[in-house]
VMD Tcl script that builds the backbone (N, CA, C; Angstrom):
set m [mol new atoms 282]
animate dup $m
set s [atomselect $m all]
$s set {name element resname resid chain x y z} {
  {N N UNK 1 A 97.077 -109.115 197.886}
  {CA C UNK 1 A 97.799 -110.203 198.814}
  {C C UNK 1 A 98.736 -109.833 199.855}
  {N N UNK 2 A 98.924 -109.776 200.907}
  {CA C UNK 2 A 99.772 -109.250 201.991}
  {C C UNK 2 A 101.065 -109.847 201.598}
  {N N UNK 3 A 102.105 -109.197 202.170}
  {CA C UNK 3 A 103.560 -108.861 201.819}
  {C C UNK 3 A 104.055 -110.533 202.348}
  {N N UNK 4 A 103.395 -110.878 203.413}
  {CA C UNK 4 A 103.516 -112.464 204.274}
  {C C UNK 4 A 103.275 -113.132 203.237}
  {N N UNK 5 A 102.151 -113.322 202.857}
  {CA C UNK 5 A 101.961 -114.247 201.942}
  {C C UNK 5 A 102.626 -114.612 200.688}
  {N N UNK 6 A 103.087 -113.328 200.212}
  {CA C UNK 6 A 103.934 -113.040 199.067}
  {C C UNK 6 A 105.211 -114.050 199.706}
  {N N UNK 7 A 105.871 -113.808 200.443}
  {CA C UNK 7 A 106.977 -114.291 201.249}
  {C C UNK 7 A 106.897 -115.623 201.287}
  {N N UNK 8 A 105.921 -116.526 201.831}
  {CA C UNK 8 A 105.476 -117.369 201.926}
  {C C UNK 8 A 105.479 -118.023 200.439}
  {N N UNK 9 A 104.863 -117.822 199.427}
  {CA C UNK 9 A 104.528 -118.201 198.167}
  {C C UNK 9 A 106.037 -118.348 197.707}
  {N N UNK 10 A 106.568 -117.508 197.965}
  {CA C UNK 10 A 108.147 -117.673 197.381}
  {C C UNK 10 A 109.035 -118.568 197.808}
  {N N UNK 11 A 108.733 -118.769 199.312}
  {CA C UNK 11 A 109.511 -119.930 200.025}
  {C C UNK 11 A 109.120 -120.915 199.836}
  {N N UNK 12 A 107.572 -121.231 198.949}
  {CA C UNK 12 A 107.655 -122.733 198.967}
  {C C UNK 12 A 106.754 -123.079 197.505}
  {N N UNK 13 A 107.247 -124.547 197.262}
  {CA C UNK 13 A 107.301 -124.791 195.801}
  {C C UNK 13 A 105.702 -124.885 195.830}
  {N N UNK 14 A 105.227 -125.366 194.759}
  {CA C UNK 14 A 103.375 -125.269 194.362}
  {C C UNK 14 A 103.170 -126.744 195.543}
  {N N UNK 15 A 104.020 -127.677 195.551}
  {CA C UNK 15 A 103.763 -128.851 195.995}
  {C C UNK 15 A 103.786 -128.379 197.675}
  {N N UNK 16 A 104.003 -127.685 197.973}
  {CA C UNK 16 A 104.314 -127.441 199.521}
  {C C UNK 16 A 103.366 -126.482 200.030}
  {N N UNK 17 A 102.417 -126.163 198.886}
  {CA C UNK 17 A 101.502 -125.157 199.305}
  {C C UNK 17 A 100.369 -125.740 200.214}
  {N N UNK 18 A 100.358 -127.024 200.518}
  {CA C UNK 18 A 99.207 -127.745 201.381}
  {C C UNK 18 A 99.631 -127.177 202.874}
  {N N UNK 19 A 98.406 -127.383 203.596}
  {CA C UNK 19 A 98.693 -126.468 204.884}
  {C C UNK 19 A 99.444 -127.756 206.046}
  {N N UNK 20 A 99.223 -128.796 205.515}
  {CA C UNK 20 A 100.448 -129.754 206.088}
  {C C UNK 20 A 102.123 -129.646 205.858}
  {N N UNK 21 A 102.240 -129.294 204.817}
  {CA C UNK 21 A 103.594 -128.685 203.780}
  {C C UNK 21 A 104.270 -127.609 204.612}
  {N N UNK 22 A 103.196 -126.611 204.739}
  {CA C UNK 22 A 103.501 -124.917 205.442}
  {C C UNK 22 A 103.853 -125.099 206.721}
  {N N UNK 23 A 102.928 -126.036 207.603}
  {CA C UNK 23 A 103.428 -126.703 208.531}
  {C C UNK 23 A 104.613 -127.545 208.967}
  {N N UNK 24 A 104.943 -128.091 208.328}
  {CA C UNK 24 A 106.391 -128.423 208.185}
  {C C UNK 24 A 107.506 -127.770 208.012}
  {N N UNK 25 A 107.337 -127.310 206.700}
  {CA C UNK 25 A 108.044 -126.186 206.652}
  {C C UNK 25 A 108.334 -125.244 207.493}
  {N N UNK 26 A 107.959 -124.688 208.230}
  {CA C UNK 26 A 107.568 -123.651 209.801}
  {C C UNK 26 A 108.425 -124.653 210.751}
  {N N UNK 27 A 107.860 -125.924 210.817}
  {CA C UNK 27 A 108.593 -126.543 212.049}
  {C C UNK 27 A 109.919 -126.697 211.834}
  {N N UNK 28 A 110.265 -126.825 210.371}
  {CA C UNK 28 A 111.930 -126.909 210.124}
  {C C UNK 28 A 112.766 -126.075 210.034}
  {N N UNK 29 A 111.919 -124.862 210.124}
  {CA C UNK 29 A 113.016 -123.433 209.788}
  {C C UNK 29 A 113.132 -123.084 208.279}
  {N N UNK 30 A 112.003 -123.806 207.467}
  {CA C UNK 30 A 112.515 -123.289 205.982}
  {C C UNK 30 A 111.837 -121.786 205.938}
  {N N UNK 31 A 110.735 -121.408 206.791}
  {CA C UNK 31 A 109.765 -120.540 206.860}
  {C C UNK 31 A 109.809 -119.711 208.124}
  {N N UNK 32 A 110.068 -118.303 207.953}
  {CA C UNK 32 A 110.022 -117.623 209.152}
  {C C UNK 32 A 108.322 -117.535 209.782}
  {N N UNK 33 A 108.505 -117.369 211.219}
  {CA C UNK 33 A 107.390 -117.594 211.830}
  {C C UNK 33 A 106.180 -116.285 211.610}
  {N N UNK 34 A 107.036 -115.356 211.345}
  {CA C UNK 34 A 106.062 -114.193 211.004}
  {C C UNK 34 A 105.409 -114.082 209.558}
  {N N UNK 35 A 105.925 -115.113 208.662}
  {CA C UNK 35 A 105.412 -115.233 207.429}
  {C C UNK 35 A 104.485 -116.462 207.339}
  {N N UNK 36 A 104.140 -117.191 208.387}
  {CA C UNK 36 A 103.018 -118.248 208.092}
  {C C UNK 36 A 101.788 -117.542 208.745}
  {N N UNK 37 A 100.817 -118.265 208.182}
  {CA C UNK 37 A 99.625 -117.846 208.523}
  {C C UNK 37 A 98.904 -117.858 209.931}
  {N N UNK 38 A 98.364 -117.267 210.296}
  {CA C UNK 38 A 97.760 -117.236 211.949}
  {C C UNK 38 A 97.507 -118.915 211.874}
  {N N UNK 39 A 96.731 -119.552 211.156}
  {CA C UNK 39 A 96.235 -121.038 211.135}
  {C C UNK 39 A 97.606 -121.758 211.099}
  {N N UNK 40 A 98.433 -121.432 210.479}
  {CA C UNK 40 A 99.519 -122.589 210.553}
  {C C UNK 40 A 100.198 -122.110 212.240}
  {N N UNK 41 A 100.420 -121.061 212.156}
  {CA C UNK 41 A 101.076 -120.708 213.519}
  {C C UNK 41 A 100.544 -121.307 214.554}
  {N N UNK 42 A 99.240 -121.418 214.791}
  {CA C UNK 42 A 98.397 -122.254 215.801}
  {C C UNK 42 A 98.620 -123.653 215.754}
  {N N UNK 43 A 98.568 -124.195 214.725}
  {CA C UNK 43 A 98.969 -125.244 214.636}
  {C C UNK 43 A 100.110 -125.779 215.171}
  {N N UNK 44 A 100.806 -124.732 214.537}
  {CA C UNK 44 A 102.311 -125.263 215.161}
  {C C UNK 44 A 102.480 -125.113 216.711}
  {N N UNK 45 A 101.319 -124.600 217.514}
  {CA C UNK 45 A 101.493 -124.315 218.786}
  {C C UNK 45 A 101.509 -125.837 219.405}
  {N N UNK 46 A 100.572 -126.389 219.021}
  {CA C UNK 46 A 100.496 -128.375 219.587}
  {C C UNK 46 A 101.959 -128.543 219.680}
  {N N UNK 47 A 102.806 -128.698 218.236}
  {CA C UNK 47 A 104.102 -129.060 218.408}
  {C C UNK 47 A 105.290 -128.527 219.329}
  {N N UNK 48 A 104.782 -126.827 219.022}
  {CA C UNK 48 A 105.919 -126.414 220.878}
  {C C UNK 48 A 105.419 -126.650 221.744}
  {N N UNK 49 A 104.455 -126.897 221.913}
  {CA C UNK 49 A 104.137 -127.824 223.362}
  {C C UNK 49 A 104.769 -129.275 223.285}
  {N N UNK 50 A 104.546 -129.909 222.675}
  {CA C UNK 50 A 105.189 -131.280 222.684}
  {C C UNK 50 A 106.735 -131.238 222.923}
  {N N UNK 51 A 107.317 -130.155 222.169}
  {CA C UNK 51 A 108.655 -130.023 222.265}
  {C C UNK 51 A 109.231 -129.803 223.940}
  {N N UNK 52 A 108.251 -128.813 224.332}
  {CA C UNK 52 A 108.520 -128.220 225.574}
  {C C UNK 52 A 108.299 -129.266 226.754}
  {N N UNK 53 A 107.397 -129.844 226.254}
  {CA C UNK 53 A 106.857 -130.920 227.154}
  {C C UNK 53 A 107.843 -132.315 227.163}
  {N N UNK 54 A 108.663 -132.493 226.111}
  {CA C UNK 54 A 109.590 -133.666 225.805}
  {C C UNK 54 A 111.492 -132.797 226.840}
  {N N UNK 55 A 111.409 -131.538 226.705}
  {CA C UNK 55 A 112.393 -130.726 227.250}
  {C C UNK 55 A 112.390 -130.723 228.694}
  {N N UNK 56 A 111.484 -130.381 229.225}
  {CA C UNK 56 A 110.820 -130.702 230.817}
  {C C UNK 56 A 111.105 -132.040 231.085}
  {N N UNK 57 A 110.838 -133.189 230.318}
  {CA C UNK 57 A 111.194 -134.641 230.804}
  {C C UNK 57 A 112.663 -134.806 231.384}
  {N N UNK 58 A 113.337 -133.960 230.361}
  {CA C UNK 58 A 114.834 -134.299 230.730}
  {C C UNK 58 A 115.356 -134.063 231.625}
  {N N UNK 59 A 116.244 -134.803 232.213}
  {CA C UNK 59 A 116.949 -134.794 233.627}
  {C C UNK 59 A 117.900 -133.573 234.092}
  {N N UNK 60 A 118.770 -133.460 233.256}
  {CA C UNK 60 A 119.803 -132.500 233.057}
  {C C UNK 60 A 119.509 -131.263 232.494}
  {N N UNK 61 A 120.694 -130.203 232.876}
  {CA C UNK 61 A 120.709 -128.968 232.015}
  {C C UNK 61 A 121.346 -128.770 231.026}
  {N N UNK 62 A 122.338 -130.014 230.855}
  {CA C UNK 62 A 122.936 -130.180 229.343}
  {C C UNK 62 A 122.287 -130.453 228.488}
  {N N UNK 63 A 121.026 -132.087 228.734}
  {CA C UNK 63 A 120.386 -132.385 227.958}
  {C C UNK 63 A 119.307 -131.251 227.502}
  {N N UNK 64 A 118.813 -130.270 228.455}
  {CA C UNK 64 A 117.801 -129.222 227.957}
  {C C UNK 64 A 118.425 -128.635 226.889}
  {N N UNK 65 A 119.739 -128.359 227.008}
  {CA C UNK 65 A 120.303 -127.195 226.640}
  {C C UNK 65 A 120.506 -128.014 224.919}
  {N N UNK 66 A 121.140 -129.135 225.231}
  {CA C UNK 66 A 121.415 -129.728 223.597}
  {C C UNK 66 A 120.174 -129.813 222.846}
  {N N UNK 67 A 118.913 -130.301 223.810}
  {CA C UNK 67 A 117.779 -130.379 222.413}
  {C C UNK 67 A 117.156 -128.768 222.131}
  {N N UNK 68 A 117.611 -127.839 222.894}
  {CA C UNK 68 A 116.952 -126.823 222.456}
  {C C UNK 68 A 118.099 -126.340 221.588}
  {N N UNK 69 A 118.941 -126.395 221.278}
  {CA C UNK 69 A 119.850 -126.321 219.854}
  {C C UNK 69 A 119.596 -126.863 218.847}
  {N N UNK 70 A 118.782 -128.278 218.763}
  {CA C UNK 70 A 118.348 -128.722 217.710}
  {C C UNK 70 A 117.359 -128.416 216.976}
  {N N UNK 71 A 116.509 -127.019 217.842}
  {CA C UNK 71 A 115.151 -126.646 217.254}
  {C C UNK 71 A 115.333 -125.692 216.475}
  {N N UNK 72 A 115.088 -125.486 214.998}
  {CA C UNK 72 A 115.438 -124.361 214.229}
  {C C UNK 72 A 114.810 -123.142 214.796}
  {N N UNK 73 A 116.182 -122.133 214.687}
  {CA C UNK 73 A 116.316 -120.728 215.360}
  {C C UNK 73 A 114.799 -119.914 215.179}
  {N N UNK 74 A 113.924 -120.307 214.067}
  {CA C UNK 74 A 113.113 -119.618 213.969}
  {C C UNK 74 A 111.725 -120.016 214.994}
  {N N UNK 75 A 111.640 -120.945 215.444}
  {CA C UNK 75 A 110.607 -121.372 216.371}
  {C C UNK 75 A 111.235 -121.685 217.829}
  {N N UNK 76 A 112.631 -121.733 217.756}
  {CA C UNK 76 A 113.107 -122.041 219.245}
  {C C UNK 76 A 112.639 -120.834 220.347}
  {N N UNK 77 A 112.502 -119.290 220.035}
  {CA C UNK 77 A 112.079 -118.707 221.020}
  {C C UNK 77 A 110.572 -118.994 221.681}
  {N N UNK 78 A 109.827 -119.349 220.663}
  {CA C UNK 78 A 108.650 -119.795 221.221}
  {C C UNK 78 A 108.571 -121.296 221.982}
  {N N UNK 79 A 109.173 -122.403 221.731}
  {CA C UNK 79 A 109.700 -123.406 222.727}
  {C C UNK 79 A 110.268 -123.019 224.240}
  {N N UNK 80 A 111.540 -121.977 223.802}
  {CA C UNK 80 A 112.084 -121.366 225.112}
  {C C UNK 80 A 111.042 -120.922 225.888}
  {N N UNK 81 A 109.977 -120.187 225.253}
  {CA C UNK 81 A 109.146 -119.381 226.360}
  {C C UNK 81 A 108.307 -120.385 226.725}
  {N N UNK 82 A 107.572 -121.499 226.286}
  {CA C UNK 82 A 106.620 -122.567 226.690}
  {C C UNK 82 A 107.646 -122.956 227.936}
  {N N UNK 83 A 108.381 -123.413 227.468}
  {CA C UNK 83 A 109.499 -124.215 228.782}
  {C C UNK 83 A 109.344 -123.266 229.548}
  {N N UNK 84 A 109.543 -122.233 230.013}
  {CA C UNK 84 A 110.158 -121.168 230.649}
  {C C UNK 84 A 108.761 -121.201 231.527}
  {N N UNK 85 A 108.269 -120.672 231.093}
  {CA C UNK 85 A 106.355 -120.296 231.527}
  {C C UNK 85 A 106.090 -121.756 232.509}
  {N N UNK 86 A 106.533 -122.744 231.878}
  {CA C UNK 86 A 105.681 -124.306 232.854}
  {C C UNK 86 A 106.774 -124.282 233.872}
  {N N UNK 87 A 107.764 -124.223 233.339}
  {CA C UNK 87 A 109.185 -124.397 234.489}
  {C C UNK 87 A 108.602 -123.676 235.527}
  {N N UNK 88 A 108.233 -122.300 235.400}
  {CA C UNK 88 A 107.952 -121.287 236.446}
  {C C UNK 88 A 106.786 -121.767 237.581}
  {N N UNK 89 A 105.934 -122.015 236.631}
  {CA C UNK 89 A 104.580 -122.418 237.101}
  {C C UNK 89 A 104.627 -124.147 237.913}
  {N N UNK 90 A 105.537 -124.797 237.399}
  {CA C UNK 90 A 105.568 -126.284 238.226}
  {C C UNK 90 A 106.625 -125.887 239.343}
  {N N UNK 91 A 106.940 -124.714 239.718}
  {CA C UNK 91 A 107.469 -124.097 240.640}
  {C C UNK 91 A 108.888 -125.049 240.445}
  {N N UNK 92 A 109.819 -125.246 239.427}
  {CA C UNK 92 A 111.189 -125.688 239.315}
  {C C UNK 92 A 112.290 -124.524 239.400}
  {N N UNK 93 A 111.404 -123.317 239.274}
  {CA C UNK 93 A 112.509 -122.108 239.004}
  {C C UNK 93 A 112.877 -121.710 240.371}
  {N N UNK 94 A 112.330 -122.214 241.156}
  {CA C UNK 94 A 113.077 -122.109 242.866}
  {C C UNK 94 A 114.156 -121.883 243.153}
}
mol reanalyze $m
mol bondsrecalc $m
mol representation Tube
mol addrep $m
């Protein structure tokens, strides 16, 4: 068993070991990104995309910053990276 899996098992109760519970724990910041399995990280990608979409739809910089602050620190860099990538792609960063 890998050290990541051991860390994940230690962080999650028996009830939380289902894939949906693992995803929820990752998105709430209860589990570090590195400790989640590749499958759970992949599933989180959809939620990261949706969060980035919502942030890009906000009108002011203050609203966007406030929304980013509400995202757990463990996944915030991934949301920020997606926002930044899409911001540049859409030409808003000019």
